[in-house]
GULUM-994070 format. One record per residue (C-alpha): x, y, z; residue number from 1; chain. Coordinates in nm, 2 decimals, decimal comma, padded with zeros to 4 digits. Layout:
N
<atom><xx>X</xx><yy>Y</yy><zz>Z</zz><nr>NUM</nr><kette>A</kette></atom>
...
//
This chain:
179
<atom><xx>00,00</xx><yy>00,00</yy><zz>00,00</zz><nr>1</nr><kette>A</kette></atom>
<atom><xx>00,29</xx><yy>00,24</yy><zz>00,07</zz><nr>2</nr><kette>A</kette></atom>
<atom><xx>00,44</xx><yy>00,16</yy><zz>-00,27</zz><nr>3</nr><kette>A</kette></atom>
<atom><xx>00,10</xx><yy>00,24</yy><zz>-00,43</zz><nr>4</nr><kette>A</kette></atom>
<atom><xx>00,09</xx><yy>00,57</yy><zz>-00,23</zz><nr>5</nr><kette>A</kette></atom>
<atom><xx>00,44</xx><yy>00,66</yy><zz>-00,35</zz><nr>6</nr><kette>A</kette></atom>
<atom><xx>00,36</xx><yy>00,58</yy><zz>-00,71</zz><nr>7</nr><kette>A</kette></atom>
<atom><xx>00,04</xx><yy>00,78</yy><zz>-00,70</zz><nr>8</nr><kette>A</kette></atom>
<atom><xx>00,25</xx><yy>01,10</yy><zz>-00,67</zz><nr>9</nr><kette>A</kette></atom>
<atom><xx>00,46</xx><yy>01,01</yy><zz>-00,97</zz><nr>10</nr><kette>A</kette></atom>
<atom><xx>00,16</xx><yy>00,92</yy><zz>-01,18</zz><nr>11</nr><kette>A</kette></atom>
<atom><xx>-00,03</xx><yy>01,24</yy><zz>-01,07</zz><nr>12</nr><kette>A</kette></atom>
<atom><xx>00,27</xx><yy>01,45</yy><zz>-01,18</zz><nr>13</nr><kette>A</kette></atom>
<atom><xx>00,33</xx><yy>01,27</yy><zz>-01,51</zz><nr>14</nr><kette>A</kette></atom>
<atom><xx>00,66</xx><yy>01,13</yy><zz>-01,37</zz><nr>15</nr><kette>A</kette></atom>
<atom><xx>00,82</xx><yy>01,48</yy><zz>-01,33</zz><nr>16</nr><kette>A</kette></atom>
<atom><xx>01,07</xx><yy>01,43</yy><zz>-01,05</zz><nr>17</nr><kette>A</kette></atom>
<atom><xx>01,06</xx><yy>01,78</yy><zz>-00,91</zz><nr>18</nr><kette>A</kette></atom>
<atom><xx>00,68</xx><yy>01,80</yy><zz>-00,91</zz><nr>19</nr><kette>A</kette></atom>
<atom><xx>00,64</xx><yy>01,45</yy><zz>-00,77</zz><nr>20</nr><kette>A</kette></atom>
<atom><xx>00,86</xx><yy>01,54</yy><zz>-00,47</zz><nr>21</nr><kette>A</kette></atom>
<atom><xx>00,70</xx><yy>01,88</yy><zz>-00,41</zz><nr>22</nr><kette>A</kette></atom>
<atom><xx>00,36</xx><yy>01,71</yy><zz>-00,42</zz><nr>23</nr><kette>A</kette></atom>
<atom><xx>00,47</xx><yy>01,45</yy><zz>-00,17</zz><nr>24</nr><kette>A</kette></atom>
<atom><xx>00,61</xx><yy>01,72</yy><zz>00,06</zz><nr>25</nr><kette>A</kette></atom>
<atom><xx>00,29</xx><yy>01,93</yy><zz>00,04</zz><nr>26</nr><kette>A</kette></atom>
<atom><xx>00,06</xx><yy>01,63</yy><zz>00,09</zz><nr>27</nr><kette>A</kette></atom>
<atom><xx>00,23</xx><yy>01,52</yy><zz>00,41</zz><nr>28</nr><kette>A</kette></atom>
<atom><xx>00,22</xx><yy>01,88</yy><zz>00,53</zz><nr>29</nr><kette>A</kette></atom>
<atom><xx>-00,15</xx><yy>01,93</yy><zz>00,44</zz><nr>30</nr><kette>A</kette></atom>
<atom><xx>-00,30</xx><yy>01,59</yy><zz>00,51</zz><nr>31</nr><kette>A</kette></atom>
<atom><xx>-00,11</xx><yy>01,47</yy><zz>00,82</zz><nr>32</nr><kette>A</kette></atom>
<atom><xx>-00,16</xx><yy>01,62</yy><zz>01,16</zz><nr>33</nr><kette>A</kette></atom>
<atom><xx>00,13</xx><yy>01,73</yy><zz>01,38</zz><nr>34</nr><kette>A</kette></atom>
<atom><xx>00,06</xx><yy>01,57</yy><zz>01,72</zz><nr>35</nr><kette>A</kette></atom>
<atom><xx>00,33</xx><yy>01,60</yy><zz>01,98</zz><nr>36</nr><kette>A</kette></atom>
<atom><xx>00,36</xx><yy>01,28</yy><zz>02,19</zz><nr>37</nr><kette>A</kette></atom>
<atom><xx>00,15</xx><yy>01,07</yy><zz>01,94</zz><nr>38</nr><kette>A</kette></atom>
<atom><xx>00,44</xx><yy>00,84</yy><zz>01,84</zz><nr>39</nr><kette>A</kette></atom>
<atom><xx>00,76</xx><yy>00,69</yy><zz>01,97</zz><nr>40</nr><kette>A</kette></atom>
<atom><xx>01,11</xx><yy>00,61</yy><zz>01,82</zz><nr>41</nr><kette>A</kette></atom>
<atom><xx>00,97</xx><yy>00,27</yy><zz>01,72</zz><nr>42</nr><kette>A</kette></atom>
<atom><xx>00,69</xx><yy>00,42</yy><zz>01,50</zz><nr>43</nr><kette>A</kette></atom>
<atom><xx>00,72</xx><yy>00,31</yy><zz>01,14</zz><nr>44</nr><kette>A</kette></atom>
<atom><xx>00,64</xx><yy>00,50</yy><zz>00,82</zz><nr>45</nr><kette>A</kette></atom>
<atom><xx>00,34</xx><yy>00,25</yy><zz>00,78</zz><nr>46</nr><kette>A</kette></atom>
<atom><xx>00,21</xx><yy>00,35</yy><zz>01,13</zz><nr>47</nr><kette>A</kette></atom>
<atom><xx>00,23</xx><yy>00,72</yy><zz>01,03</zz><nr>48</nr><kette>A</kette></atom>
<atom><xx>00,06</xx><yy>00,66</yy><zz>00,70</zz><nr>49</nr><kette>A</kette></atom>
<atom><xx>-00,23</xx><yy>00,47</yy><zz>00,86</zz><nr>50</nr><kette>A</kette></atom>
<atom><xx>-00,28</xx><yy>00,72</yy><zz>01,16</zz><nr>51</nr><kette>A</kette></atom>
<atom><xx>-00,22</xx><yy>01,03</yy><zz>00,95</zz><nr>52</nr><kette>A</kette></atom>
<atom><xx>-00,04</xx><yy>01,19</yy><zz>01,25</zz><nr>53</nr><kette>A</kette></atom>
<atom><xx>00,30</xx><yy>01,22</yy><zz>01,40</zz><nr>54</nr><kette>A</kette></atom>
<atom><xx>00,59</xx><yy>01,46</yy><zz>01,46</zz><nr>55</nr><kette>A</kette></atom>
<atom><xx>00,88</xx><yy>01,58</yy><zz>01,24</zz><nr>56</nr><kette>A</kette></atom>
<atom><xx>01,08</xx><yy>01,26</yy><zz>01,27</zz><nr>57</nr><kette>A</kette></atom>
<atom><xx>00,78</xx><yy>01,06</yy><zz>01,16</zz><nr>58</nr><kette>A</kette></atom>
<atom><xx>00,70</xx><yy>01,29</yy><zz>00,86</zz><nr>59</nr><kette>A</kette></atom>
<atom><xx>01,07</xx><yy>01,28</yy><zz>00,76</zz><nr>60</nr><kette>A</kette></atom>
<atom><xx>01,08</xx><yy>00,90</yy><zz>00,78</zz><nr>61</nr><kette>A</kette></atom>
<atom><xx>00,76</xx><yy>00,87</yy><zz>00,58</zz><nr>62</nr><kette>A</kette></atom>
<atom><xx>00,90</xx><yy>01,10</yy><zz>00,31</zz><nr>63</nr><kette>A</kette></atom>
<atom><xx>01,22</xx><yy>00,91</yy><zz>00,30</zz><nr>64</nr><kette>A</kette></atom>
<atom><xx>01,03</xx><yy>00,58</yy><zz>00,27</zz><nr>65</nr><kette>A</kette></atom>
<atom><xx>00,82</xx><yy>00,71</yy><zz>-00,01</zz><nr>66</nr><kette>A</kette></atom>
<atom><xx>01,13</xx><yy>00,84</yy><zz>-00,20</zz><nr>67</nr><kette>A</kette></atom>
<atom><xx>01,31</xx><yy>00,52</yy><zz>-00,16</zz><nr>68</nr><kette>A</kette></atom>
<atom><xx>01,01</xx><yy>00,33</yy><zz>-00,29</zz><nr>69</nr><kette>A</kette></atom>
<atom><xx>01,06</xx><yy>00,55</yy><zz>-00,60</zz><nr>70</nr><kette>A</kette></atom>
<atom><xx>01,43</xx><yy>00,45</yy><zz>-00,61</zz><nr>71</nr><kette>A</kette></atom>
<atom><xx>01,54</xx><yy>00,80</yy><zz>-00,50</zz><nr>72</nr><kette>A</kette></atom>
<atom><xx>01,84</xx><yy>00,80</yy><zz>-00,26</zz><nr>73</nr><kette>A</kette></atom>
<atom><xx>01,73</xx><yy>00,96</yy><zz>00,07</zz><nr>74</nr><kette>A</kette></atom>
<atom><xx>01,87</xx><yy>01,03</yy><zz>00,41</zz><nr>75</nr><kette>A</kette></atom>
<atom><xx>01,74</xx><yy>01,16</yy><zz>00,74</zz><nr>76</nr><kette>A</kette></atom>
<atom><xx>01,87</xx><yy>01,50</yy><zz>00,85</zz><nr>77</nr><kette>A</kette></atom>
<atom><xx>01,85</xx><yy>01,64</yy><zz>01,21</zz><nr>78</nr><kette>A</kette></atom>
<atom><xx>01,92</xx><yy>02,00</yy><zz>01,32</zz><nr>79</nr><kette>A</kette></atom>
<atom><xx>01,73</xx><yy>02,31</yy><zz>01,40</zz><nr>80</nr><kette>A</kette></atom>
<atom><xx>01,50</xx><yy>02,55</yy><zz>01,22</zz><nr>81</nr><kette>A</kette></atom>
<atom><xx>01,54</xx><yy>02,92</yy><zz>01,24</zz><nr>82</nr><kette>A</kette></atom>
<atom><xx>01,19</xx><yy>03,07</yy><zz>01,28</zz><nr>83</nr><kette>A</kette></atom>
<atom><xx>01,26</xx><yy>03,44</yy><zz>01,31</zz><nr>84</nr><kette>A</kette></atom>
<atom><xx>01,11</xx><yy>03,70</yy><zz>01,09</zz><nr>85</nr><kette>A</kette></atom>
<atom><xx>00,83</xx><yy>03,57</yy><zz>00,87</zz><nr>86</nr><kette>A</kette></atom>
<atom><xx>00,84</xx><yy>03,21</yy><zz>00,99</zz><nr>87</nr><kette>A</kette></atom>
<atom><xx>00,69</xx><yy>03,20</yy><zz>01,34</zz><nr>88</nr><kette>A</kette></atom>
<atom><xx>00,43</xx><yy>02,95</yy><zz>01,22</zz><nr>89</nr><kette>A</kette></atom>
<atom><xx>00,69</xx><yy>02,68</yy><zz>01,15</zz><nr>90</nr><kette>A</kette></atom>
<atom><xx>00,69</xx><yy>02,37</yy><zz>01,37</zz><nr>91</nr><kette>A</kette></atom>
<atom><xx>00,99</xx><yy>02,29</yy><zz>01,59</zz><nr>92</nr><kette>A</kette></atom>
<atom><xx>01,12</xx><yy>02,63</yy><zz>01,64</zz><nr>93</nr><kette>A</kette></atom>
<atom><xx>01,22</xx><yy>02,56</yy><zz>02,00</zz><nr>94</nr><kette>A</kette></atom>
<atom><xx>01,36</xx><yy>02,21</yy><zz>01,98</zz><nr>95</nr><kette>A</kette></atom>
<atom><xx>01,56</xx><yy>01,99</yy><zz>01,74</zz><nr>96</nr><kette>A</kette></atom>
<atom><xx>01,40</xx><yy>01,93</yy><zz>01,41</zz><nr>97</nr><kette>A</kette></atom>
<atom><xx>01,41</xx><yy>01,66</yy><zz>01,14</zz><nr>98</nr><kette>A</kette></atom>
<atom><xx>01,37</xx><yy>01,66</yy><zz>00,77</zz><nr>99</nr><kette>A</kette></atom>
<atom><xx>01,46</xx><yy>01,46</yy><zz>00,46</zz><nr>100</nr><kette>A</kette></atom>
<atom><xx>01,73</xx><yy>01,50</yy><zz>00,21</zz><nr>101</nr><kette>A</kette></atom>
<atom><xx>01,71</xx><yy>01,34</yy><zz>-00,14</zz><nr>102</nr><kette>A</kette></atom>
<atom><xx>01,99</xx><yy>01,30</yy><zz>-00,39</zz><nr>103</nr><kette>A</kette></atom>
<atom><xx>01,87</xx><yy>01,44</yy><zz>-00,72</zz><nr>104</nr><kette>A</kette></atom>
<atom><xx>02,05</xx><yy>01,40</yy><zz>-01,05</zz><nr>105</nr><kette>A</kette></atom>
<atom><xx>02,24</xx><yy>01,72</yy><zz>-01,16</zz><nr>106</nr><kette>A</kette></atom>
<atom><xx>02,15</xx><yy>01,89</yy><zz>-00,82</zz><nr>107</nr><kette>A</kette></atom>
<atom><xx>02,30</xx><yy>01,68</yy><zz>-00,54</zz><nr>108</nr><kette>A</kette></atom>
<atom><xx>02,14</xx><yy>01,66</yy><zz>-00,20</zz><nr>109</nr><kette>A</kette></atom>
<atom><xx>01,82</xx><yy>01,86</yy><zz>-00,16</zz><nr>110</nr><kette>A</kette></atom>
<atom><xx>01,63</xx><yy>01,91</yy><zz>00,16</zz><nr>111</nr><kette>A</kette></atom>
<atom><xx>01,25</xx><yy>01,86</yy><zz>00,20</zz><nr>112</nr><kette>A</kette></atom>
<atom><xx>01,07</xx><yy>01,95</yy><zz>00,52</zz><nr>113</nr><kette>A</kette></atom>
<atom><xx>00,73</xx><yy>01,78</yy><zz>00,51</zz><nr>114</nr><kette>A</kette></atom>
<atom><xx>00,65</xx><yy>01,90</yy><zz>00,86</zz><nr>115</nr><kette>A</kette></atom>
<atom><xx>00,64</xx><yy>02,26</yy><zz>00,73</zz><nr>116</nr><kette>A</kette></atom>
<atom><xx>00,57</xx><yy>02,19</yy><zz>00,37</zz><nr>117</nr><kette>A</kette></atom>
<atom><xx>00,88</xx><yy>02,37</yy><zz>00,25</zz><nr>118</nr><kette>A</kette></atom>
<atom><xx>01,22</xx><yy>02,31</yy><zz>00,08</zz><nr>119</nr><kette>A</kette></atom>
<atom><xx>01,50</xx><yy>02,31</yy><zz>00,34</zz><nr>120</nr><kette>A</kette></atom>
<atom><xx>01,72</xx><yy>02,62</yy><zz>00,30</zz><nr>121</nr><kette>A</kette></atom>
<atom><xx>01,95</xx><yy>02,83</yy><zz>00,51</zz><nr>122</nr><kette>A</kette></atom>
<atom><xx>01,68</xx><yy>02,84</yy><zz>00,78</zz><nr>123</nr><kette>A</kette></atom>
<atom><xx>01,74</xx><yy>02,47</yy><zz>00,84</zz><nr>124</nr><kette>A</kette></atom>
<atom><xx>02,06</xx><yy>02,44</yy><zz>01,05</zz><nr>125</nr><kette>A</kette></atom>
<atom><xx>02,21</xx><yy>02,10</yy><zz>00,99</zz><nr>126</nr><kette>A</kette></atom>
<atom><xx>02,37</xx><yy>01,90</yy><zz>01,28</zz><nr>127</nr><kette>A</kette></atom>
<atom><xx>02,37</xx><yy>01,53</yy><zz>01,17</zz><nr>128</nr><kette>A</kette></atom>
<atom><xx>02,25</xx><yy>01,30</yy><zz>00,91</zz><nr>129</nr><kette>A</kette></atom>
<atom><xx>02,20</xx><yy>00,92</yy><zz>00,86</zz><nr>130</nr><kette>A</kette></atom>
<atom><xx>01,96</xx><yy>00,66</yy><zz>00,73</zz><nr>131</nr><kette>A</kette></atom>
<atom><xx>01,72</xx><yy>00,73</yy><zz>01,02</zz><nr>132</nr><kette>A</kette></atom>
<atom><xx>01,69</xx><yy>00,88</yy><zz>01,37</zz><nr>133</nr><kette>A</kette></atom>
<atom><xx>01,92</xx><yy>00,62</yy><zz>01,52</zz><nr>134</nr><kette>A</kette></atom>
<atom><xx>02,20</xx><yy>00,71</yy><zz>01,28</zz><nr>135</nr><kette>A</kette></atom>
<atom><xx>02,16</xx><yy>01,08</yy><zz>01,33</zz><nr>136</nr><kette>A</kette></atom>
<atom><xx>02,12</xx><yy>01,14</yy><zz>01,70</zz><nr>137</nr><kette>A</kette></atom>
<atom><xx>02,29</xx><yy>01,46</yy><zz>01,79</zz><nr>138</nr><kette>A</kette></atom>
<atom><xx>02,37</xx><yy>01,33</yy><zz>02,13</zz><nr>139</nr><kette>A</kette></atom>
<atom><xx>02,43</xx><yy>00,97</yy><zz>02,25</zz><nr>140</nr><kette>A</kette></atom>
<atom><xx>02,59</xx><yy>00,79</yy><zz>02,53</zz><nr>141</nr><kette>A</kette></atom>
<atom><xx>02,56</xx><yy>00,53</yy><zz>02,80</zz><nr>142</nr><kette>A</kette></atom>
<atom><xx>02,35</xx><yy>00,56</yy><zz>03,11</zz><nr>143</nr><kette>A</kette></atom>
<atom><xx>02,54</xx><yy>00,44</yy><zz>03,42</zz><nr>144</nr><kette>A</kette></atom>
<atom><xx>02,33</xx><yy>00,35</yy><zz>03,73</zz><nr>145</nr><kette>A</kette></atom>
<atom><xx>02,41</xx><yy>00,51</yy><zz>04,06</zz><nr>146</nr><kette>A</kette></atom>
<atom><xx>02,54</xx><yy>00,85</yy><zz>04,14</zz><nr>147</nr><kette>A</kette></atom>
<atom><xx>02,34</xx><yy>01,17</yy><zz>04,12</zz><nr>148</nr><kette>A</kette></atom>
<atom><xx>02,08</xx><yy>01,27</yy><zz>03,87</zz><nr>149</nr><kette>A</kette></atom>
<atom><xx>02,18</xx><yy>01,41</yy><zz>03,54</zz><nr>150</nr><kette>A</kette></atom>
<atom><xx>02,01</xx><yy>01,64</yy><zz>03,29</zz><nr>151</nr><kette>A</kette></atom>
<atom><xx>02,10</xx><yy>01,78</yy><zz>02,95</zz><nr>152</nr><kette>A</kette></atom>
<atom><xx>02,02</xx><yy>02,14</yy><zz>02,85</zz><nr>153</nr><kette>A</kette></atom>
<atom><xx>02,08</xx><yy>02,26</yy><zz>02,50</zz><nr>154</nr><kette>A</kette></atom>
<atom><xx>02,06</xx><yy>02,61</yy><zz>02,37</zz><nr>155</nr><kette>A</kette></atom>
<atom><xx>02,08</xx><yy>02,72</yy><zz>02,01</zz><nr>156</nr><kette>A</kette></atom>
<atom><xx>02,14</xx><yy>03,08</yy><zz>01,90</zz><nr>157</nr><kette>A</kette></atom>
<atom><xx>02,12</xx><yy>03,18</yy><zz>01,53</zz><nr>158</nr><kette>A</kette></atom>
<atom><xx>02,28</xx><yy>03,50</yy><zz>01,41</zz><nr>159</nr><kette>A</kette></atom>
<atom><xx>02,04</xx><yy>03,62</yy><zz>01,14</zz><nr>160</nr><kette>A</kette></atom>
<atom><xx>02,29</xx><yy>03,87</yy><zz>01,00</zz><nr>161</nr><kette>A</kette></atom>
<atom><xx>02,55</xx><yy>03,60</yy><zz>00,95</zz><nr>162</nr><kette>A</kette></atom>
<atom><xx>02,29</xx><yy>03,38</yy><zz>00,79</zz><nr>163</nr><kette>A</kette></atom>
<atom><xx>02,20</xx><yy>03,66</yy><zz>00,55</zz><nr>164</nr><kette>A</kette></atom>
<atom><xx>02,57</xx><yy>03,72</yy><zz>00,46</zz><nr>165</nr><kette>A</kette></atom>
<atom><xx>02,61</xx><yy>03,35</yy><zz>00,40</zz><nr>166</nr><kette>A</kette></atom>
<atom><xx>02,31</xx><yy>03,34</yy><zz>00,17</zz><nr>167</nr><kette>A</kette></atom>
<atom><xx>02,43</xx><yy>03,65</yy><zz>-00,02</zz><nr>168</nr><kette>A</kette></atom>
<atom><xx>02,77</xx><yy>03,49</yy><zz>-00,06</zz><nr>169</nr><kette>A</kette></atom>
<atom><xx>02,62</xx><yy>03,17</yy><zz>-00,19</zz><nr>170</nr><kette>A</kette></atom>
<atom><xx>02,40</xx><yy>03,36</yy><zz>-00,44</zz><nr>171</nr><kette>A</kette></atom>
<atom><xx>02,68</xx><yy>03,57</yy><zz>-00,58</zz><nr>172</nr><kette>A</kette></atom>
<atom><xx>02,90</xx><yy>03,25</yy><zz>-00,62</zz><nr>173</nr><kette>A</kette></atom>
<atom><xx>02,62</xx><yy>03,08</yy><zz>-00,81</zz><nr>174</nr><kette>A</kette></atom>
<atom><xx>02,57</xx><yy>03,39</yy><zz>-01,04</zz><nr>175</nr><kette>A</kette></atom>
<atom><xx>02,95</xx><yy>03,40</yy><zz>-01,12</zz><nr>176</nr><kette>A</kette></atom>
<atom><xx>02,93</xx><yy>03,03</yy><zz>-01,22</zz><nr>177</nr><kette>A</kette></atom>
<atom><xx>02,63</xx><yy>03,11</yy><zz>-01,45</zz><nr>178</nr><kette>A</kette></atom>
<atom><xx>02,37</xx><yy>02,93</yy><zz>-01,24</zz><nr>179</nr><kette>A</kette></atom>
//
């Protein structure tokens, strides 16, 4: 059934790769409900497809599964999303975030964020990548019993000016190469 779901996007978009992927991204964003606490790390893409709900890691995993069913190389990306300015409505602004990256011919790796229905750009701050969440955990370790309690606190600060300068530098480099 997931294979048929994946193929329905390609058929609906006359097998245009870019349009197929944009359609998949928008469909997950539009038709699946973001529901914090509704899933676990063991939740499968099939579970998400059937329940039509999940969180960013679930939507990224579903997108990756659908892409792989269409023979498109895909990986799981984890990091943060900058939500300043015009993007206050994006999910996961105050915690780590997950999205998918697909390897496209003549383009390379391109990020898709089905949680927010957008293409990952400079507002997506990359920390790690892998085949799935277990491959891309930003923190890992071993729990030793005994001793005192422990906690982990993480803070992320994004310098919007530096982000803008990086974007401008990237754009001017692309223009000088005729892109």
